[in-house]
C-alpha positions as CSV (number, residue, x, y, z in Angstrom):
1,M,0.6,-8.7,18.8
2,T,3.4,-7.8,20.7
3,S,6.8,-6.4,18.9
4,W,9.9,-8.6,19.0
5,F,11.1,-5.1,20.0
6,T,9.2,-4.6,23.3
7,K,10.2,-7.8,24.4
8,K,13.8,-6.6,24.7
9,L,15.2,-5.3,28.4
10,L,16.8,-2.6,27.5
11,G,14.8,-1.1,24.7
12,E,15.2,-0.7,21.0
13,V,18.1,-2.1,19.1
14,N,18.2,-0.6,15.1
15,R,17.4,-3.1,12.7
16,Q,19.4,-2.4,10.0
17,K,22.2,-5.2,9.4
18,R,25.3,-6.0,7.2
19,K,27.0,-9.5,6.4
20,R,30.6,-8.6,6.8
21,N,32.9,-12.4,7.2
22,N,30.0,-14.3,7.4
23,N,29.0,-12.6,11.0
24,Y,25.9,-10.1,11.2
25,V,26.8,-7.2,13.0
26,L,23.7,-5.3,15.0
27,R,24.4,-1.6,15.5
28,F,22.5,-0.8,19.0
29,T,21.7,2.8,18.3
30,H,19.2,3.8,20.8
31,Y,18.6,2.3,24.4
32,V,15.3,3.2,26.4
33,I,15.8,2.8,30.5
34,M,12.1,3.2,31.3
35,S,9.3,2.8,28.7
36,K,7.6,6.5,27.5
37,G,4.2,5.2,27.3
38,K,1.9,2.1,25.8
39,L,0.5,2.3,22.5
40,L,-1.6,0.2,20.5
41,L,-1.7,0.1,16.9
42,I,-4.5,-1.3,14.8
43,N,-5.2,-2.4,11.4
44,P,-8.4,-2.1,10.4
45,W,-10.8,-4.4,8.3
46,I,-11.7,-4.0,4.5
47,Y,-15.6,-3.4,3.6
48,D,-16.1,-3.9,0.0
49,F,-17.6,-5.8,-2.4
50,A,-14.5,-8.1,-3.2
51,A,-11.0,-8.2,-1.8
52,F,-8.1,-10.2,-2.4
53,N,-4.8,-10.2,-0.6
54,L,-2.2,-9.2,-3.4
55,W,0.6,-9.0,-0.7
56,I,-1.3,-6.1,1.2
57,E,0.7,-4.7,4.2
58,P,0.3,-1.7,6.5
59,I,3.8,-0.7,5.7
60,G,2.9,3.0,6.7
61,L,1.5,2.0,10.2
62,F,4.6,-0.1,10.5
63,Y,7.1,2.8,9.5
64,I,5.8,4.8,12.7
65,A,6.1,1.7,15.3
66,S,9.3,1.5,14.3
67,I,9.7,5.0,14.5
68,L,7.6,5.0,18.1
69,L,9.7,1.8,19.2
70,Q,13.0,3.9,18.6
71,H,11.8,6.7,21.0
72,G,11.1,4.4,23.7
73,Y,7.4,3.3,23.2
74,E,5.5,0.0,23.7
75,I,4.0,-1.1,21.1
76,T,1.0,-3.7,20.4
77,F,-0.5,-5.1,17.7
78,I,-3.9,-5.7,16.6
79,D,-4.2,-6.7,12.7
80,C,-7.6,-6.7,11.3
81,L,-6.9,-8.9,8.8
82,D,-4.4,-11.4,10.2
83,R,-5.7,-14.8,8.4
84,Y,-3.2,-16.2,10.6
85,H,-4.8,-15.5,13.6
86,P,-5.8,-18.9,15.6
87,E,-8.9,-18.1,16.8
88,L,-10.1,-17.5,12.9
89,L,-8.3,-20.5,11.9
90,K,-10.1,-22.8,14.6
91,L,-13.4,-21.1,12.8
92,Q,-13.0,-22.4,9.8
93,G,-11.9,-25.5,10.9
94,R,-8.2,-25.1,9.8
95,D,-4.6,-25.4,10.3
96,A,-3.8,-22.5,7.7
97,P,-4.7,-20.3,5.5
98,E,-5.8,-20.8,1.9
99,L,-3.1,-19.5,0.3
100,R,-2.3,-18.8,-3.8
101,S,0.5,-17.8,-5.1
102,Y,4.0,-16.3,-3.4
103,G,1.9,-15.7,-0.2
104,C,-1.3,-14.4,-1.6
105,G,-4.8,-15.3,-0.7
106,K,-8.3,-15.1,0.3
107,Y,-9.7,-12.8,3.5
108,Y,-12.3,-14.4,5.3
109,K,-15.4,-13.1,4.5
110,E,-18.7,-12.6,6.5
111,I,-21.6,-11.0,4.3
112,I,-23.2,-8.4,5.6
113,E,-25.8,-5.5,5.3
114,K,-24.9,-2.8,2.7
115,P,-25.5,0.6,3.5
116,E,-28.2,2.4,2.4
117,I,-26.4,4.2,-0.8
118,L,-24.9,1.3,-2.1
119,K,-28.4,-0.8,-1.9
120,H,-28.7,-0.8,-5.6
121,F,-26.0,-2.1,-6.9
122,P,-26.9,-5.8,-7.4
123,R,-23.8,-7.8,-5.1
124,N,-22.8,-9.0,-1.6
125,Y,-21.3,-6.5,0.9
126,G,-18.8,-8.3,2.8
127,R,-16.7,-7.4,5.9
128,Y,-12.7,-8.9,5.5
129,G,-11.0,-10.1,8.4
130,I,-11.2,-11.2,11.9
131,T,-14.4,-11.4,12.8
132,F,-16.4,-8.9,15.7
133,D,-16.0,-11.3,18.9
134,I,-12.3,-12.5,17.9
135,F,-11.2,-8.5,17.5
136,D,-13.2,-7.7,21.0
137,A,-11.6,-10.8,22.5
138,E,-7.7,-9.2,21.1
139,L,-8.9,-5.4,22.9
140,E,-9.8,-6.9,26.3
141,K,-6.5,-8.6,25.9
142,Q,-4.6,-5.1,26.4
143,D,-3.5,-3.1,29.1
144,K,-4.9,0.4,28.6
145,P,-2.8,1.9,26.0
146,D,-1.8,5.8,26.3
147,V,-2.9,6.4,22.8
148,V,-4.4,4.3,20.6
149,L,-3.2,5.0,15.9
150,V,-4.8,3.6,13.9
151,T,-4.6,3.6,10.0
152,S,-7.0,3.7,6.7
153,K,-6.8,2.3,3.4
154,M,-8.6,3.3,0.0
155,T,-10.9,5.7,0.7
156,Y,-14.4,4.1,0.5
157,W,-13.1,1.8,3.4
158,Y,-13.3,4.2,5.0
159,P,-16.3,1.9,7.4
160,G,-13.1,-0.9,8.1
161,P,-11.4,2.2,10.3
162,F,-15.2,3.5,11.6
163,E,-15.4,0.5,13.5
164,V,-12.4,0.0,14.6
165,I,-12.5,3.7,16.0
166,R,-16.2,2.6,17.3
167,R,-15.2,-0.3,19.4
168,V,-12.1,0.8,20.9
169,K,-13.9,4.2,22.0
170,N,-16.5,2.1,24.0
171,R,-13.8,0.2,25.7
172,Y,-11.7,3.1,26.2
173,P,-13.3,6.6,26.2
174,D,-10.8,8.8,27.5
175,V,-7.9,7.5,26.0
176,P,-7.0,9.7,22.6
177,L,-7.1,8.4,18.8
178,I,-5.2,8.6,16.2
179,L,-6.1,8.2,12.5
180,G,-3.8,8.1,9.6
181,G,-3.4,7.0,6.1
182,T,-5.2,7.4,2.5
183,Y,-8.4,8.2,3.3
184,A,-7.1,10.0,6.2
185,T,-5.4,12.2,3.8
186,L,-7.9,12.3,0.6
187,C,-10.8,12.8,2.4
188,Y,-9.7,15.0,5.6
189,Q,-12.6,16.7,6.3
190,H,-14.8,13.8,6.2
191,A,-12.4,12.2,8.7
192,V,-13.0,14.8,10.4
193,E,-16.3,15.4,10.5
194,H,-17.1,11.4,11.0
195,S,-14.4,9.3,12.0
196,G,-14.9,9.9,15.6
197,A,-11.0,10.2,15.7
198,D,-9.7,12.5,18.0
199,Y,-7.0,13.5,15.8
200,V,-6.3,13.1,12.3
201,I,-3.4,13.1,10.4
202,A,-2.7,13.8,6.9
203,G,-0.1,13.2,4.3
204,E,3.5,11.1,5.4
205,G,3.0,10.6,9.3
206,E,6.4,9.0,11.0
207,F,7.3,12.5,12.5
208,Q,4.0,14.0,13.4
209,T,2.7,11.3,14.8
210,L,6.0,10.9,16.8
211,K,5.8,14.2,18.2
212,L,1.5,14.2,18.4
213,V,1.9,10.8,20.5
214,D,5.3,13.1,22.5
215,A,2.4,15.5,23.3
216,L,-0.6,12.9,24.0
217,A,1.6,11.1,26.6
218,G,3.0,14.0,28.4
219,N,6.9,13.7,26.9
220,V,9.6,15.8,25.4
221,S,10.0,15.1,21.6
222,D,13.3,13.5,21.6
223,Q,14.2,13.9,18.4
224,T,17.6,12.6,17.4
225,F,17.5,13.0,13.3
226,S,19.1,16.0,12.1
227,F,17.1,17.3,8.7
228,P,16.5,20.9,7.3
229,K,13.1,21.7,8.0
230,R,10.7,22.0,4.7
231,K,7.3,24.3,4.8
232,S,5.0,23.8,7.7
233,L,1.6,22.9,6.0
234,I,-0.7,23.5,9.6
235,K,-4.5,22.0,8.8
236,K,-6.9,24.5,10.5
237,K,-8.4,23.2,13.7
238,S,-12.1,21.8,13.8
239,K,-14.3,19.7,16.2
240,G,-11.1,19.1,18.0
241,I,-9.4,16.9,15.4
242,Y,-5.9,18.7,14.7
243,S,-3.8,17.5,11.3
244,Y,0.6,17.6,12.1
245,Y,2.0,18.9,9.0
246,S,5.8,19.2,9.9
247,S,9.5,18.9,9.3
248,F,10.3,15.5,7.7
249,P,13.7,13.5,7.1
250,M,14.5,14.2,3.7
251,D,16.7,11.1,3.6
252,I,14.3,8.3,3.7
253,S,17.3,6.4,4.4
254,D,17.6,7.4,7.9
255,Y,14.4,5.8,8.9
256,P,14.5,2.4,10.8
257,F,13.4,-0.1,9.1
258,P,9.1,-0.8,9.1
259,A,8.1,-2.9,12.3
260,H,7.8,-6.0,9.6
261,D,8.5,-8.0,13.0
262,L,4.6,-7.1,14.0
263,N,3.3,-9.9,11.6
264,R,2.1,-12.9,13.1
265,Q,3.4,-14.9,9.9
266,R,5.3,-13.7,7.4
267,D,4.6,-15.4,4.2
268,Y,5.4,-11.6,2.4
269,V,6.5,-8.4,2.8
270,A,6.5,-4.7,1.3
271,I,9.4,-3.0,0.1
272,L,9.8,0.6,-0.1
273,T,13.2,2.1,-2.3
274,S,11.2,5.7,-3.0
275,R,8.5,7.7,-2.3
276,G,6.7,9.4,-4.8
277,C,6.9,10.2,-8.1
278,P,8.1,13.0,-10.1
279,M,5.3,11.8,-13.4
280,K,2.0,14.2,-13.1
281,C,-0.2,12.1,-14.1
282,T,-4.0,13.3,-13.7
283,Y,-5.5,9.5,-12.3
284,C,-2.7,9.3,-9.4
285,A,-2.6,10.8,-6.0
286,T,1.1,9.8,-5.2
287,N,1.8,13.3,-5.2
288,L,-1.0,14.0,-2.7
289,L,0.3,11.3,-0.3
290,N,3.7,12.5,-0.5
291,P,4.0,16.1,-0.2
292,A,8.0,16.0,0.3
293,G,8.4,14.9,-3.3
294,F,10.2,12.1,-4.7
295,R,12.7,10.2,-2.7
296,Q,15.1,7.4,-3.4
297,R,16.7,5.2,-0.3
298,R,20.4,4.8,-0.7
299,V,21.3,1.2,-2.2
300,E,22.8,-0.5,0.9
301,N,20.1,0.9,3.2
302,V,17.6,-1.2,0.8
303,L,19.9,-4.2,0.7
304,D,19.9,-4.3,4.3
305,E,16.5,-4.5,5.0
306,L,16.0,-6.6,2.4
307,E,18.8,-8.9,4.2
308,W,17.6,-8.7,7.9
309,C,14.1,-9.5,6.7
310,Y,15.8,-12.8,4.2
311,H,18.1,-14.5,7.3
312,E,15.8,-12.8,10.5
313,L,12.4,-13.5,9.8
314,G,12.8,-15.7,7.4
315,V,10.6,-13.8,4.3
316,R,10.7,-15.4,1.2
317,N,8.1,-13.3,-1.3
318,F,8.7,-9.0,-1.3
319,A,6.6,-6.7,-3.1
320,F,7.7,-3.5,-4.0
321,Y,5.0,-0.9,-3.4
322,D,7.4,2.0,-5.3
323,D,5.0,4.4,-7.6
324,A,8.4,4.7,-9.9
325,L,11.0,1.9,-9.1
326,L,13.0,2.0,-11.9
327,L,13.9,5.8,-11.9
328,N,17.1,6.7,-11.9
329,A,18.0,3.0,-12.8
330,K,21.4,2.7,-13.6
331,N,22.4,4.3,-9.8
332,H,19.1,2.7,-8.1
333,I,17.5,-0.6,-9.8
334,H,20.6,-1.8,-10.8
335,K,22.5,-1.3,-7.9
336,I,19.8,-3.4,-6.1
337,L,19.6,-6.0,-8.3
338,D,23.0,-6.4,-8.1
339,G,23.4,-6.9,-4.6
340,I,20.8,-8.9,-4.5
341,I,22.4,-11.6,-7.0
342,Q,25.9,-10.7,-4.7
343,R,23.8,-12.0,-2.0
344,N,22.8,-15.1,-2.8
345,F,19.1,-14.5,-1.7
346,R,16.5,-16.9,-3.1
347,C,13.2,-15.5,-2.8
348,Y,10.8,-14.5,-5.6
349,F,10.2,-10.6,-6.5
350,H,6.6,-8.8,-6.9
351,T,5.5,-5.5,-8.4
352,P,1.8,-5.2,-8.0
353,N,2.2,-1.4,-8.0
354,S,3.6,-1.7,-11.6
355,M,6.6,0.1,-13.6
356,H,7.1,2.3,-16.1
357,A,7.7,0.4,-19.4
358,Q,9.7,3.3,-20.7
359,M,12.7,2.1,-19.1
360,I,12.5,-1.6,-18.8
361,D,15.5,-1.7,-21.0
362,Y,17.8,-4.8,-22.5
363,D,19.9,-4.9,-19.4
364,L,17.6,-4.5,-16.7
365,A,15.4,-6.9,-18.2
366,P,18.1,-10.2,-17.2
367,K,18.8,-8.5,-14.3
368,M,15.2,-8.6,-13.0
369,Y,15.1,-12.7,-14.0
370,H,18.1,-13.3,-12.3
371,A,17.2,-11.9,-9.0
372,G,14.0,-13.1,-8.7
373,F,11.8,-11.2,-9.9
374,K,8.4,-13.2,-10.6
375,T,5.2,-11.1,-10.6
376,I,5.7,-8.6,-13.7
377,R,3.4,-5.6,-13.8
378,I,3.9,-2.8,-16.1
379,S,1.7,0.2,-16.5
380,L,-0.1,1.3,-20.0
381,E,-2.8,2.9,-19.3
382,T,-3.9,3.0,-22.6
383,S,-2.3,2.7,-26.1
384,N,-4.1,5.9,-27.5
385,S,-1.2,8.1,-27.9
386,E,-3.2,11.3,-26.9
387,R,-4.2,10.1,-24.1
388,Q,-0.7,8.5,-22.8
389,K,0.6,12.9,-23.3
390,S,-2.2,13.9,-21.3
391,A,-3.2,12.0,-18.9
392,S,0.0,9.8,-18.4
393,S,2.8,12.3,-18.6
394,N,3.9,10.5,-21.8
395,K,5.4,8.6,-19.3
396,V,5.0,5.1,-21.7
397,T,4.6,4.7,-25.7
398,N,3.2,2.0,-27.7
399,A,6.9,1.6,-29.0
400,G,8.7,1.8,-25.8
401,F,5.5,-0.7,-24.3
402,R,6.5,-3.0,-26.9
403,R,10.3,-2.6,-26.6
404,A,10.0,-3.7,-22.7
405,I,8.1,-6.7,-23.5
406,E,10.3,-7.8,-26.1
407,N,13.2,-7.3,-23.5
408,L,11.5,-9.2,-20.4
409,K,10.8,-12.0,-23.2
410,A,14.0,-12.1,-23.9
411,A,15.5,-12.4,-20.6
412,G,13.3,-15.0,-19.8
413,F,10.0,-14.2,-18.7
414,T,6.8,-15.8,-19.9
415,A,3.1,-14.8,-20.6
416,N,2.4,-16.2,-17.3
417,D,4.4,-14.0,-15.1
418,I,3.5,-10.4,-17.8
419,K,0.6,-8.2,-17.2
420,A,-0.1,-5.2,-18.6
421,Y,-2.5,-3.0,-16.7
422,V,-5.6,-0.8,-18.8
423,M,-7.5,1.6,-17.6
424,I,-11.3,1.5,-18.3
425,G,-13.4,4.6,-17.8
426,L,-11.8,7.4,-17.3
427,P,-13.7,10.8,-18.3
428,G,-13.7,11.0,-22.1
429,Q,-12.4,7.3,-22.9
430,P,-14.5,5.4,-25.0
431,L,-14.8,1.9,-24.6
432,Q,-13.3,1.2,-27.9
433,E,-10.2,2.8,-27.2
434,V,-10.0,0.6,-24.3
435,R,-10.2,-2.4,-26.5
436,D,-7.7,-1.1,-28.6
437,S,-5.5,-1.0,-25.7
438,I,-6.3,-4.3,-24.9
439,A,-6.0,-6.0,-28.3
440,F,-2.4,-4.0,-28.5
441,I,-1.4,-5.6,-25.2
442,H,-2.1,-8.9,-26.4
443,D,-0.3,-8.4,-29.8
444,C,2.9,-8.0,-27.9
445,G,2.2,-11.3,-26.4
446,V,1.2,-10.3,-23.2
447,Q,-1.5,-10.9,-20.8
448,V,-4.3,-7.5,-19.6
449,S,-5.4,-6.9,-15.9
450,L,-8.1,-4.3,-16.5
451,A,-8.1,-0.9,-13.6
452,E,-11.7,-0.1,-13.2
453,Y,-11.4,3.8,-13.2
454,T,-12.5,5.3,-9.5
455,P,-12.3,9.0,-8.9
456,I,-9.2,9.9,-6.2
457,P,-9.9,13.1,-4.4
458,G,-7.5,15.9,-5.4
459,T,-6.5,14.5,-8.8
460,V,-6.9,16.0,-12.5
461,E,-9.1,13.6,-13.6
462,W,-11.5,13.9,-10.2
463,Q,-12.3,17.6,-11.5
464,R,-13.3,16.0,-14.4
465,A,-15.7,12.9,-13.3
466,A,-17.3,16.1,-11.3
467,S,-17.6,17.8,-14.6
468,E,-18.6,14.8,-17.5
469,Y,-20.4,12.7,-15.1
470,D,-22.3,15.1,-13.2
471,F,-20.3,13.4,-9.7
472,N,-20.5,15.3,-6.8
473,P,-17.0,15.7,-5.3
474,D,-19.0,16.2,-1.9
475,S,-20.6,13.0,-1.6
476,D,-19.8,9.9,0.3
477,P,-16.6,7.9,-0.3
478,L,-18.3,5.1,-0.5
479,L,-19.4,6.2,-3.8
480,H,-15.8,6.0,-5.0
481,N,-15.7,2.2,-5.2
482,N,-14.1,1.5,-8.3
483,T,-16.9,-1.8,-8.4
484,I,-19.9,0.4,-8.9
485,F,-18.4,4.2,-9.6
486,L,-18.4,3.4,-13.1
487,F,-21.9,2.3,-13.8
488,Q,-23.6,4.8,-11.8
489,T,-23.0,7.2,-14.7
490,D,-23.1,6.7,-18.7
491,S,-20.0,6.4,-19.5
492,V,-20.2,2.0,-19.1
493,I,-23.2,0.0,-19.1
494,Y,-22.5,-3.0,-17.6
495,K,-23.4,-5.1,-20.2
496,D,-20.5,-3.5,-22.1
497,F,-18.1,-3.3,-19.4
498,E,-19.1,-7.1,-19.3
499,K,-18.2,-7.7,-23.0
500,V,-15.0,-6.1,-22.7
501,R,-13.4,-7.7,-19.7
502,M,-14.4,-11.3,-21.8
503,F,-12.5,-9.7,-24.2
504,A,-9.7,-9.2,-22.2
505,L,-10.3,-12.3,-20.4
506,E,-10.2,-14.9,-23.7
507,G,-7.5,-13.1,-25.2
508,N,-5.8,-13.3,-22.1
509,R,-6.2,-17.7,-22.0
510,K,-5.0,-17.6,-25.9
511,I,-1.6,-15.6,-24.8
512,V,-0.9,-18.1,-21.8
513,K,-1.4,-20.8,-23.6
514,R,0.5,-19.8,-27.0
515,D,3.4,-19.7,-24.7
516,A,3.0,-22.5,-22.6
């Protein structure tokens, strides 16, 4: 799919807008007389036992797309997870995909043969997204690109990017291909050795990608941003793969908005008001994925992006992807919510990455309600006070959690709106602790969402899992899958897990019924 920007006769317009006297002022910031090159960006398939679209968007790839557009490149985009592709809808005999609440819904699934290493697990394995025939036809439509960029998400979803790379290389064996994203960062050496990509970028990729693409396309890097240099982290070359860790802007408000317009249909968009998190939770990889540390965008910059999406793209559902949305609340989220209310956006906001309960106070909760927050997800992880301190950076206490729920309910939210995450299967965590955590959340009057532990390379719990579960850190990333990891160990027996899961579901039903 070709970007709205690429269709402009004269290059690129910065999409930041302000509403002044009821007129939208477009600020033209960069013009291109001649294209610097053609780039193909691809969001790959998901390979897993289960997958559901809970506001999934390749926001990292879209940030990169915007910066490349701003620097004069033409962009086309193939989304392997495109639920609205006309050929996919025709195949299903539908006019539109099956949607659930607020733009979420199922992906098209094809049952495929399980990889050998997963054959012992008694569930069907699937590829989610468009069919191979549709992908190949999309590839056939493209002019030969100068560079191809492929993103990646979960470490155990790597068969998706691998299949994309294989098919692209079959068609364009001489075109440089860059792989980035979560898997490429957390399983860098595995990606280097097995992906088939020519270049692998680890970490935040916007300006690393720009410099690398400029070099591959034979262009002089046109760096228009002024920012202090950080310590260079150059990965060692290996088999022709090059990871470019370099300088990047510290103020992420200087980045152009993500290219949400590349989506064929915009039931929702993902919003990042910040990057990283100052907490040091032992199971979390956010500090590995955001090596520059915790940074927040300027409030006005966030509101301008929301306004562009709302008025220009017609978006009515926004999913906050922040890992620490509520930090520095008085100067950040409070002012964002004030702006949303003042600008009279009639839309819904969702927090799938969860929020820190301790920060939801009596002032914030009603603002969230009046701004249009609809899906409230809160981190508890465990009600065990010792593990709250040792694993969760003491970011929440039981008293703070209960107080947050009271504030949310006083503001008007119901049990149908709120769920709290509880982890199951952490190294050293007994099942009784999980049951106690579920019972505590239900006693607070809200629902539970069980989060099965999966080992994330580079985290503290990764090392503990290797020690306690006799888990090989060099094993195939397919074994990181949270659907199967717990049942490869002695920590959780499947029938016991099912009992805990049913305990949570039954309690959830009672809570919702009581609150109706």
